[in-house]
Each structure stands twice: as C-alpha cells, then as structure tokens.
C-alpha positions, 0 to 999 in steps of 0.5 A: 290704363296707359299714362303719358310721361308728362303725367308721371312728372306731375307730382314730382314737379309740384313737390320740387317747386314747393320745396324750393319756395314756400308758396302761398298756394297749393296746386293739385289735379289728382282727381277725375278729369284733372289736368295740370302738369307743372306749377312754377312760382314766378313771384309772390303773387304770380304763377306759370302753369303748364297743361299736360298733353293728351294721353299718348300725343304731343299736342292737344293742349287746351283742357285744364282742370286743377284745384288751388288751396290758398293760405291767405286771401288776395289777388293772384295771377296765373299764366297757362303757357302751352295752349296750341290754338292760335285763336281762342274765345278768351280773346273775345271775353270768355272767362275761366270756370271757377268753383269755391268751396267756401262760397258754395258752403255759404250759399248752400242754404239759399240756392244750389251753388254751381260752377260760375265764370270768373277771372279778371284781366284775361288775355290770350297772347303768344307764349314766352315758351316760343322765345325760349324755344328759339334760344335755349330749348328748341328741341323740347318744344319742336318749333311749335307755336304756343300761346298763353292765357293769363288771368287774375283771381281774387281769393275772398277767403283764406284757406279756401279750396278753389277749382279752376277749369277751361269750362264747367267739368262734367265727369264720367261719375256725373253721368253715372249719377244722372243715369241712376236718377233717370232710371229711378224716376222713369220706366221708359229708359233702358240701359245696355252696354255698347262696348268696352273701352281700351281701359275696360270701361263700359260705355252706356247705350240708352234706349228710350222707348215705352214698353207699352203703347199709351196713346190713349193717355195723350191728347188727341190733338197731339197724336193727330199732329204726329200721325194717328195712323201709326200702329203698334206693329209698325216699325218706328223710326230711330233717332241716334244721339251721341256726345262727348267724343271729345273729352274737353267739350264738356258743354255737350254733356250738359246739352245731352243731360237736358235732352235726356231729362226732357225725353223721359219726362211726363211732358206731353210733347215728350210722351207723344214723341216717344210713341212714334220715335225710338231714341238710341243714345250714347251720352259719352262716347269717350269716357277714357279721355274724360277720366284721364283729363284729355281734351280731344283724344282717347287712350290710343292718342287719336281723335276718334271723330277722325277715324269713322271711315276705317276704324280699327277694332282694337284701337277704336272699339267705340266707333266700330260699335256705333256703326255696328248698331246702325247697321243692325237697325237698318237690317231690322227694317228701322228707318234711321231718322237722323244722327245727332252728334253733340260737340262744343266749339272753342272759337265761335259763339252760339249753337249751330250745325255742321251737316253734309253737303249735296249739290244744287242739281241733286234731288238730295239737296231738297229731298230725302232718300227715304220716303217721305221726302223733305228738305235737308236744312229744315231741322236747322231752320226749325231749331232757330225758330225754337230758341235764340241760342241757335244761329242758322247763319253760322251753320255749314253744310260742306264736305271739307276734305280734312273732315271726310272721316268725321262721323256726320259725313261718313254715316251720311255717305255709308248708311244714307242718313240724310239728317247726319248733323254735328250740333256745335255749342259754343263754350262761351256765349250766344247773341240774342235777338237784341244783339246782347251777349249772353254767357252760357251756363249749365242751365242754359245748356240743359235748356238747349238740350230740351229745345233739341227735343222739342225741335225733333217733335216739330220735325217728326210732325212735318214728316208725318204730315208730309207722309199723310199728304203724300199718301192722300195724294197717292190715293187720290191719284190712283182713284182718279186714274181708276175713274178715268180708266172706268170712264174710258172703258164705258166709253169704249163699250158705248162706242162698241154698242153704237157700232153694233147697233149701226151695223144692224140698222144697215143690215135691215135697210139693205134689200136682200137679194132674191134667192135662186130656186133650186132646179131638180130637172137635171136629176 
C-alpha cells in the first residue's frame, strides 16, 4: 500500500514531543481510518494538532480521527490547525464526534453506548499557520489558506481512552461485519466481488433479488399497487446504489446500512419491492481511502468521483467496474431504473439531491427516455413527503462545468439513466417542520436509508400505475380505431350495396330498345 511521507512522520513527531515535555495526554491514530499527523503541546491544557493530508496529495485535509488517553480528569483545549475549506458547519454549531470507553462501560448495562457529539466553545477561524507561512516557512505551506477548528473537552474520568473524529466513523471492518449479519439472517442477498482496489482489497457487490418468486405470500393489495401483470419471465428493472466514494463522508455508510437492513427485511413493502426490482449495491466504493484515513481521495491521490468520464483501468478500477456493470445490465435487456450515489455534505444542512439538468423545452424535463414516461423530479418530491429530514428546496438539478465528470452526470449522459442522483446527507443536522434544528446521529441516518427504500417503493408504484394506464389507453385507442375502421368498412359496404341496388332499379325502369329482326333474304 502506498503511504504518504506525512504518515511516516506521525510516530516520530508524537514520540519526540512526548520526550520534550511530560504530557498529561497520549495521542494515537494507529488504527483503521485513523488520521492525526502531529500533536504539539502549547501549554498545560492546550494542544495544537495537525491532520495528515490524503494519500499522495497535498490537500484534502478535513477528516481527523484519533484517540487520547488522559492521566487526569479536567478540561483541555484542542486546536486542529490545517483545515483547507473556507467555510464549515462548525461555524453553525456542528460538534465533534466523541466516544469514551469508560462512559461506554458504565452505560453498557442500560443501552448500547454509541458515538455522540460533544465539545464546548467550538470555533472555526483562519489558522495561525497562515501568519507563520507569511514570515518563517512560506515554502512549507505554499501560500495556502488554512483554517483552525478549536474546541474544549472535559475528561470526566482519569485514565480514560477517548476517541475524537470529524464524524462518527464507519470502517471497512464495520461493513464486513454488517454483510456477515445480513447474509446470516436473509437469503435474498448475494455477495460478489466487483473488482480489486489498488491495494488488493475486494470491493463487495451485493445483489438483492429473491431466488424464487413468492408473490402469494404478499398481500394482494400490495402487489396490485406494484403491477400484478408482471411475470416471472419478465426482466425486472435494476436499481443501482453506491456509497462512500469519498472516505470521510461516513454518514453515507450509515444511510446505506439503513437501506440494506430495510430491503432485506420481512417488511411487506420490502418484500413487495424485491419482487419487481433487482438491487445492485456497492456499499463502499473506496475502501482503500477508508482504511488509510483519507477524506476524499483513494490511494492514487485522485478524487474518484471526478474521473467517471474517462477512468484509467489501472488507477481507477472501481469506476471501470461500475460502468462495466451498467453496460452489461443494459446489454442483457434490463432497464436501469436509477443510479443513487450516497454522499455526505460538510457545508449544508438536511438531506437533498443533486440531479442532471434538462432544458425546459426538452421532453426529458418532464418525461423519461424509457417507457413509461414520467417526471425527473418526482423521486425528490416523494422523498420530501416521506420524511422531514429531506429538503426539496435544497435540491439542485444542474450540469456544473467543474462536475461534468461526476458519476451522476456521466452515467446520465452515457447510459441514458434518467434518475441518476447524488443523495447528499448533511454531516450535521436537519431542520424539521417546526423549524427546530435536529442533530443527526447514526440512528437517524439509518432511518433515512429506510425512507429511501420506502420512496423507491412509491416511485415504482407510480411507474407501474402509469404503465398500466398507458397500456390501457393504448388498448382502448387501438380498439377505438379498430371499431372506427370496421364502421367505415360497413359504411362503405352499405354504400356499395345501395349503389348497386340503385343501378339495378335504373335498369328495370329504363325501357329496352326493340331488337331488329334478322333478315336472311340476302342469302
């Protein structure tokens, strides 16, 4: 596995600082998805921290995940100095994800203790690295703008091990455990290998499709809503879902986890939906970046979501495999119902959608290329009606020049997938109908994933109803034309008979000329 130079400095930097000053805190990030490059003690209760840049890049400093073991209880201040984004949700109240081992042990007998959000006096301001770069070390920071996120945390117990992260972590190991759980409890899920990453990790590809049709076990009303005319021999449409192309957007994995648990469950909507739609799911597109603790890039040092237009088979095997999968499905005659790419957003609240743009005069603005036709924005509107977490007004349907190589636009353009969407979930909170700010947690993210599944059910319901209505209208129109044609033919026959009858009457009424007798005298 390729490792950046800053990764090598991690142990040496922490060890040297620990020798210089006897610290009350011990920092560590030598675990899966960990990211902390350097910890510098500024005073007795204050520390400056530096994040490691993404592997083989000079930027993308956003994700941090480290542990702190304290020798004594008390309040400490942490300054993370090298953020690269000018604005952040920390300016609007976003807190730090925290997990305390001693708190978890004390709460274990009551409820499962999960990651929670904590930290006091959080600020996001220009970093002091900028002023240092203008004087002493300009060549190190290359005139970049850096921002610092500062927060205070009170350790309630001495000798506690506390983890801090940008958002609640979701590692590749967590995904493997989830898949093992789902496969042990359900027979409708099949796991394959999409491809291998640069480091040799197998990327899971899940196919959710019942082995045998079981429509008789589902209520008649539910199946009627989804189109009872479907036969086992019919090729079912395919819905493709992906997540975690950006490693630091951990909330996308929680949303995906909620969707997977819903769609393989015995819930009546899930069972009915499995009968009419095949799901192809890639729950973690970039496991290399997740394991390495990157924020946006993979081991190649490139943003995979900006290389869908012309991926390199050696540097971007994940993208090539996804496009190859879609091409194979369409070649086999499957309709690709949609492509849902789940992301996290670090600047906006709520959950929303980015989708392709179609001009107003184009029939694609309101209609789908494939039969049946219907509106491009219906899915987003249905999702808003399903949950308060989703905000339709935050959705954007554009083709921005800098994002023309993103997955949703490339797949819509190359494969004609109308419903090619990026589902963006805020890393912070959503605004409910009472205009209250509700902070996201893993449970709410999973609930959002279930709402996505329920919306797919409603969406497919509309598709099938629209198809039935169109088939019925088509049949009635053909029947009407047939009857009109028969009526016209009968009319023509009657006219022909009347005309023939009139001709016979005319012949009868017309006196015949006397025939001239034949004379044989000339013989």
